[in-house]
C-alpha positions as CSV (number, residue, x, y, z in Angstrom):
1,X,-0.1,0.2,0.3
2,X,1.4,3.3,-1.2
3,X,1.7,5.9,1.6
4,X,1.4,9.8,0.6
5,X,3.5,12.0,3.1
6,X,2.0,15.2,1.3
7,X,0.7,17.7,3.3
8,X,-3.3,16.7,4.2
9,X,-3.1,13.6,1.7
10,X,-5.1,10.5,2.7
11,X,-6.2,7.1,1.0
12,X,-9.7,7.1,-0.7
13,X,-10.7,4.1,0.9
14,X,-10.0,5.4,4.4
15,X,-11.9,8.5,4.5
16,X,-14.7,9.3,6.5
17,X,-17.1,9.1,3.9
18,X,-16.6,5.6,2.9
19,X,-16.9,4.9,6.7
20,X,-20.0,6.4,7.1
21,X,-21.2,4.2,3.7
22,X,-20.3,0.8,4.8
23,X,-22.5,1.1,7.7
24,X,-19.5,0.9,10.9
25,X,-20.6,2.2,14.1
26,X,-18.7,5.2,16.0
27,X,-15.8,2.7,17.9
28,X,-15.4,0.9,14.6
29,X,-14.6,3.7,12.8
30,X,-12.4,5.3,15.6
31,X,-10.4,2.0,15.4
32,X,-10.1,2.3,11.5
33,X,-9.2,6.0,11.5
34,X,-6.4,4.9,14.4
35,X,-5.0,1.8,12.0
36,X,-4.9,4.6,9.2
37,X,-2.7,7.1,11.0
38,X,-0.3,4.1,12.2
39,X,0.5,3.8,8.6
40,X,0.9,7.3,7.6
41,X,3.9,7.6,9.9
42,X,7.1,7.3,8.9
43,X,9.4,4.1,9.6
44,X,10.5,3.6,13.0
45,X,14.5,4.4,12.4
46,X,13.4,8.0,10.8
47,X,11.4,8.9,14.1
48,X,14.4,8.6,16.3
49,X,16.3,11.1,14.5
50,X,13.7,13.4,15.9
51,X,13.5,14.3,19.2
52,X,11.0,16.0,21.3
53,X,11.3,19.5,23.5
54,X,11.4,17.4,26.7
55,X,14.0,15.2,25.7
56,X,16.3,18.1,24.2
57,X,15.6,19.7,28.0
58,X,16.3,16.4,29.5
59,X,19.8,15.8,27.6
60,X,20.9,19.6,28.7
61,X,20.4,18.8,32.2
62,X,22.4,15.4,32.1
63,X,25.3,17.4,30.2
64,X,25.6,20.2,32.9
65,X,25.2,17.4,35.7
66,X,27.9,15.6,33.9
67,X,30.1,19.0,33.5
68,X,29.8,19.7,37.6
69,X,30.6,16.5,38.6
70,X,33.9,16.0,36.4
71,X,36.8,18.1,38.0
72,X,38.6,20.9,36.3
73,X,41.5,19.9,34.6
74,X,45.1,21.5,36.2
75,X,46.6,23.6,33.3
76,X,50.2,24.1,32.6
77,X,51.8,27.6,34.5
78,X,52.4,30.5,32.0
79,X,55.9,30.1,32.5
80,X,55.8,26.2,31.2
81,X,53.8,27.1,28.4
82,X,56.7,29.8,27.7
83,X,59.6,27.0,28.2
84,X,57.8,24.8,25.9
85,X,57.1,27.5,23.2
86,X,60.7,28.5,23.3
87,X,61.8,25.0,22.8
88,X,60.0,24.6,19.7
89,X,60.6,28.1,18.4
90,X,63.7,28.0,16.1
91,X,66.5,30.6,16.7
92,X,65.4,33.4,13.7
93,X,68.5,35.4,12.7
94,X,68.9,38.8,14.4
95,X,67.2,41.7,12.5
96,X,69.3,44.2,14.3
97,X,70.7,47.6,12.5
98,X,73.3,47.8,15.2
99,X,76.6,45.8,14.6
100,X,77.4,43.1,17.0
101,X,79.3,43.5,20.3
102,X,78.4,47.6,19.6
103,X,77.8,47.9,23.7
104,X,81.6,47.1,24.4
105,X,82.5,50.6,22.6
106,X,80.0,52.7,24.9
107,X,81.1,54.5,27.9
108,X,81.3,52.2,31.0
109,X,79.2,54.2,33.6
110,X,75.8,54.0,31.1
111,X,76.4,50.5,31.4
112,X,76.4,50.0,35.2
113,X,73.0,49.3,35.6
114,X,72.2,47.4,38.4
115,X,71.0,43.8,38.0
116,X,67.4,43.3,39.7
117,X,66.7,40.3,40.5
118,X,63.2,38.5,40.9
119,X,63.6,38.9,44.6
120,X,64.2,42.8,44.1
121,X,61.2,43.1,42.1
122,X,57.7,44.3,43.6
123,X,55.0,41.7,44.0
124,X,51.5,41.9,44.8
125,X,52.2,40.1,48.7
126,X,55.0,42.2,49.3
127,X,54.3,44.6,52.2
128,X,54.8,48.3,51.8
129,X,58.0,48.1,54.0
130,X,59.4,45.6,51.8
131,X,58.8,48.4,48.9
132,X,60.1,50.8,50.8
133,X,63.7,49.1,51.6
134,X,64.2,47.8,48.1
135,X,62.9,50.8,46.2
136,X,60.2,51.4,43.7
137,X,60.9,48.5,40.9
138,X,64.0,47.5,42.9
139,X,66.0,50.7,42.1
140,X,67.4,53.0,44.5
141,X,69.7,56.3,44.9
142,X,72.6,54.6,44.2
143,X,71.5,53.5,40.6
144,X,71.0,57.2,39.6
145,X,74.1,57.5,37.1
146,X,76.3,60.4,37.0
147,X,76.1,62.5,33.5
148,X,79.3,64.3,32.5
149,X,77.5,67.7,31.1
150,X,79.2,71.2,31.2
151,X,77.5,74.0,32.3
152,X,76.6,76.1,29.2
153,X,76.8,79.6,29.3
154,X,74.1,82.2,27.9
155,X,74.9,85.9,27.2
156,X,71.5,87.7,27.7
157,X,71.5,91.0,25.8
158,X,71.2,94.4,27.9
159,X,67.7,95.6,28.0
160,X,67.4,98.5,25.7
161,X,65.7,102.0,26.8
162,X,62.4,102.2,25.8
163,X,63.1,105.5,24.1
164,X,66.8,107.6,23.3
165,X,67.0,111.1,24.4
166,X,68.1,112.9,21.7
167,X,71.7,114.6,21.9
168,X,70.7,118.2,22.2
169,X,68.3,117.2,25.1
170,X,70.6,115.1,27.0
171,X,71.7,116.0,30.7
172,X,74.6,113.6,30.8
173,X,77.8,114.6,31.6
174,X,79.0,112.5,28.1
175,X,76.8,115.2,26.1
176,X,78.7,117.9,26.9
177,X,81.7,119.5,24.9
178,X,85.2,117.9,25.2
179,X,86.5,121.4,26.7
180,X,83.9,121.3,29.1
181,X,84.3,117.6,30.2
182,X,87.7,117.8,31.2
183,X,87.0,119.9,34.6
184,X,83.5,120.1,35.1
185,X,83.5,117.9,38.0
186,X,87.0,119.0,39.7
187,X,87.1,122.5,39.3
188,X,84.2,124.3,37.4
189,X,81.3,123.3,39.7
190,X,83.0,123.0,42.4
191,X,84.3,126.9,41.8
192,X,80.3,128.1,41.2
193,X,79.4,126.4,44.2
194,X,82.1,128.4,46.5
195,X,80.6,131.4,44.8
196,X,76.7,131.0,45.9
197,X,77.7,129.1,49.0
198,X,79.2,132.8,50.1
199,X,76.0,134.8,49.1
200,X,73.9,135.7,51.9
201,X,71.1,133.8,50.8
202,X,71.6,131.3,47.9
203,X,67.6,131.0,47.9
204,X,67.2,135.3,46.0
205,X,70.6,134.7,44.5
206,X,71.0,135.1,40.6
207,X,70.9,131.4,39.6
208,X,69.2,132.0,36.6
209,X,69.0,134.4,33.7
210,X,71.5,136.6,32.3
211,X,72.7,137.0,36.0
212,X,74.0,133.5,36.1
213,X,75.0,133.5,32.9
214,X,77.4,136.3,33.9
215,X,78.5,134.7,37.1
216,X,79.1,131.2,34.9
217,X,81.6,133.0,32.1
218,X,83.8,134.9,35.1
219,X,83.7,131.1,36.5
220,X,85.0,129.4,32.9
221,X,87.3,132.3,32.4
222,X,89.1,131.2,35.5
223,X,88.5,127.7,35.1
224,X,89.4,127.5,31.6
225,X,91.9,130.9,30.3
226,X,92.5,128.9,27.4
227,X,89.3,128.6,25.6
228,X,88.2,132.1,25.3
229,X,84.4,131.1,25.0
230,X,81.1,132.8,25.1
231,X,78.2,130.9,27.2
232,X,74.6,132.0,26.2
233,X,71.5,131.2,27.7
234,X,71.0,128.2,25.0
235,X,74.0,126.4,25.6
236,X,74.0,123.1,27.4
237,X,77.0,124.1,29.9
238,X,74.6,126.8,30.7
239,X,71.9,124.3,31.4
240,X,73.6,121.6,32.9
241,X,75.7,124.3,35.0
242,X,72.4,125.9,36.3
243,X,70.9,122.0,37.2
244,X,74.4,121.3,39.4
245,X,73.6,124.8,41.5
246,X,69.9,123.4,42.2
247,X,71.2,119.8,42.9
248,X,73.7,121.6,45.5
249,X,71.1,122.9,47.2
250,X,68.9,120.1,47.8
251,X,71.7,117.8,49.1
252,X,71.3,120.0,52.2
253,X,68.0,118.4,53.1
254,X,69.2,114.9,51.9
255,X,72.2,114.6,54.2
256,X,70.5,116.4,56.7
257,X,67.8,113.4,56.7
258,X,70.4,111.0,57.1
259,X,72.4,112.7,59.8
260,X,69.1,113.2,62.5
261,X,67.8,109.8,61.3
262,X,70.8,107.9,62.3
263,X,71.3,110.0,65.7
264,X,67.7,109.0,66.8
265,X,67.9,105.0,65.8
266,X,71.4,105.3,67.6
267,X,69.7,106.8,70.6
268,X,67.4,104.1,70.9
269,X,64.5,105.4,68.8
270,X,61.9,102.4,67.1
271,X,58.2,102.2,65.8
272,X,56.6,101.6,69.0
273,X,54.4,104.3,70.6
274,X,56.4,104.7,73.5
275,X,59.9,105.2,71.5
276,X,58.0,107.9,68.9
277,X,56.8,109.8,72.3
278,X,60.0,109.4,73.5
279,X,61.6,110.6,70.3
280,X,59.4,113.6,69.7
281,X,60.2,114.8,73.3
282,X,63.5,114.6,72.5
283,X,63.2,116.5,69.0
284,X,60.9,119.2,70.9
285,X,63.5,119.7,73.7
286,X,66.4,119.7,70.8
287,X,64.8,122.7,68.7
288,X,64.7,124.8,71.7
289,X,66.9,127.8,71.7
290,X,69.1,126.1,74.2
291,X,68.6,122.9,72.4
292,X,70.8,119.8,70.8
293,X,70.0,121.2,67.7
294,X,72.3,124.2,67.7
295,X,74.7,124.1,70.4
296,X,77.9,122.2,70.5
297,X,77.4,121.5,74.3
298,X,74.0,122.6,75.3
299,X,74.6,122.0,79.0
300,X,76.6,125.2,79.0
301,X,75.3,126.9,76.1
302,X,79.0,127.3,74.0
303,X,79.7,126.7,70.7
304,X,76.5,128.3,69.2
305,X,76.0,126.6,65.4
306,X,78.5,123.8,66.1
307,X,75.8,120.7,66.8
308,X,76.8,117.5,65.6
309,X,73.5,118.1,63.4
310,X,74.7,121.3,61.7
311,X,78.7,120.3,61.4
312,X,77.3,116.6,59.6
313,X,75.0,118.3,57.8
314,X,78.0,121.3,56.6
315,X,80.3,118.3,55.5
316,X,78.5,118.3,52.0
317,X,79.3,121.8,51.1
318,X,82.5,121.4,52.0
319,X,83.2,118.2,49.8
320,X,81.2,120.5,47.2
321,X,83.8,123.1,47.2
322,X,87.0,120.6,47.2
323,X,88.9,121.9,43.6
324,X,87.3,125.0,43.7
325,X,89.8,127.6,41.9
326,X,88.4,130.7,43.3
327,X,87.6,132.6,47.1
328,X,84.9,134.1,47.8
329,X,85.1,134.2,51.7
330,X,83.2,133.2,54.7
331,X,80.5,130.2,53.5
332,X,77.6,132.3,55.4
333,X,75.1,130.9,52.5
334,X,76.1,127.6,52.8
335,X,76.0,127.9,56.6
336,X,72.6,129.1,56.5
337,X,71.2,126.5,54.1
338,X,72.5,123.8,56.7
339,X,70.7,125.5,59.8
340,X,67.3,125.5,57.8
341,X,67.9,121.9,56.6
342,X,68.6,120.9,60.2
343,X,65.3,122.6,61.6
344,X,63.4,121.6,58.7
345,X,63.7,118.1,59.1
346,X,63.5,118.1,62.7
347,X,60.1,119.6,62.5
348,X,59.2,116.6,60.0
349,X,60.1,114.2,63.2
350,X,58.4,116.3,65.7
351,X,54.9,116.0,63.9
352,X,55.5,113.3,62.3
353,X,54.7,114.3,58.5
354,X,57.6,113.8,56.7
355,X,56.8,115.9,53.7
356,X,53.5,114.1,53.7
357,X,51.7,117.4,53.6
358,X,53.7,118.3,50.3
359,X,56.0,120.9,51.4
360,X,59.6,120.4,49.9
361,X,62.8,121.7,50.5
362,X,63.0,124.8,48.1
363,X,62.2,128.1,48.6
364,X,58.7,128.5,48.4
365,X,58.5,126.0,51.5
366,X,61.5,127.4,53.7
367,X,62.7,130.3,52.2
368,X,61.4,132.4,55.0
369,X,62.8,130.2,57.7
370,X,66.4,130.8,55.7
371,X,65.8,134.8,55.7
372,X,65.5,134.0,59.3
373,X,68.6,132.8,60.1
374,X,70.4,135.1,57.7
375,X,69.1,138.0,59.3
376,X,69.6,137.0,62.7
377,X,72.7,133.9,64.2
378,X,73.9,133.5,61.0
379,X,74.6,137.3,60.4
380,X,76.4,137.7,64.1
381,X,78.1,134.7,63.2
382,X,79.3,135.9,60.2
383,X,81.0,139.5,61.8
384,X,82.8,137.6,64.0
385,X,85.3,135.7,62.0
386,X,87.4,133.9,64.5
387,X,84.1,132.0,65.4
388,X,83.3,131.0,61.7
389,X,87.2,129.9,61.8
390,X,86.6,127.9,64.5
391,X,83.5,126.7,63.0
392,X,85.1,125.5,60.0
393,X,87.9,124.0,61.1
394,X,85.5,121.7,63.7
395,X,83.9,120.9,60.6
396,X,86.8,119.9,58.7
397,X,88.1,117.9,61.7
398,X,84.6,116.0,61.8
399,X,85.2,115.2,58.2
400,X,88.4,113.6,58.7
401,X,87.4,111.6,61.7
402,X,83.6,110.8,61.3
403,X,83.7,108.7,64.4
404,X,83.2,111.9,66.5
405,X,80.6,111.8,69.0
406,X,79.0,114.7,70.7
407,X,76.7,114.0,74.0
408,X,73.0,115.6,73.9
409,X,71.5,117.6,76.7
410,X,68.0,119.0,76.9
411,X,67.5,122.6,78.2
412,X,64.5,125.4,78.2
413,X,63.5,127.6,75.5
414,X,65.6,130.9,75.4
415,X,67.0,132.5,72.7
416,X,70.1,131.8,70.2
417,X,73.0,134.3,70.5
418,X,76.8,134.6,71.0
419,X,78.6,135.9,74.0
420,X,80.3,139.2,74.2
421,X,83.6,137.0,75.5
422,X,85.7,135.0,73.0
423,X,84.8,132.0,72.2
424,X,86.8,129.3,74.7
425,X,89.3,126.9,73.7
426,X,88.4,123.0,74.2
427,X,90.9,122.8,76.5
428,X,89.2,126.0,78.5
429,X,86.0,124.6,78.7
């Protein structure tokens, strides 16, 4: 009997209509259908090739249980594997570009690398103390190799000025004419200072315009007799000589500041409130008519205008006139500027303003103070040349011996005036 395995294919003899026509009962019809289905199934060998879903699940579970029961196989260590692979690997030819034994020609210092053993290398089981002892990666400070390297000197280019001053506007000494440059600091300027220092009041002296040109021309004729020069108001020599006189007057205040500051610090002055109060008290007493600022020996009021402050400040005038080739008499103008500078500086220490109010050592701010000294004590001092000569002697002695020291004393305020009798000598005082 041929079996058709196509979908829905059945034999006509076994169809339901045939059973109905044959007059079979229901039970007989069911048995007949079962028999026909058995005939339509494929052979037994073919049925074993196809598994149900249940059988597949049971097979998977069985393989998993067998895998769990089977112990894990022990694989070879990596080192053993590498050793086996090294045995099987063939020795390849060297592909290096270096010549064999090239290390022999290298500096031995560069080859003194420490041989690090496996025990020196850090591992995950090493403790932190072992790492500190062996060093990071087995290296220590001794493994640092000295390198012979020479220090290289680099020349730094000098910084150029932002702008260059034209030659006609430059006030540098190098811009002076050759004839003036030779004796400028050694003879010309000292002679000018000598002239204006002998004037009664250097603030009102002719230091500008045609009057200053006349004075400068006479000094140049004395210092440079062979030149036969004529100076004009626009000459650079005129402008720079005028500036030199201005600098000479301003130098009195600069020196007085330094002299007073050093003396106050030597007496124990400081920045504390108590020290500042002591300094103000001392300065106020020093500015008295019998005070330390104006007398050589305040306790017995002798040596008027010979105080250490005045003598030390007057040194700048003595230094500025060294090399002068003219003689103009006693320097009463220089003495007046000296006393004015000392009083002006002490007043700043007393009020603790220090030029913060805008005042400066100029004719506008200290011109009246200078005029009072010129018409008062300096005029009296000038009329007694022996006293003035004694003052110059002590000032020059102080220049030679800068360590000379005078002790101070504080007295009440009266008036500064000279005694009618001659000034006693140091041995008689």
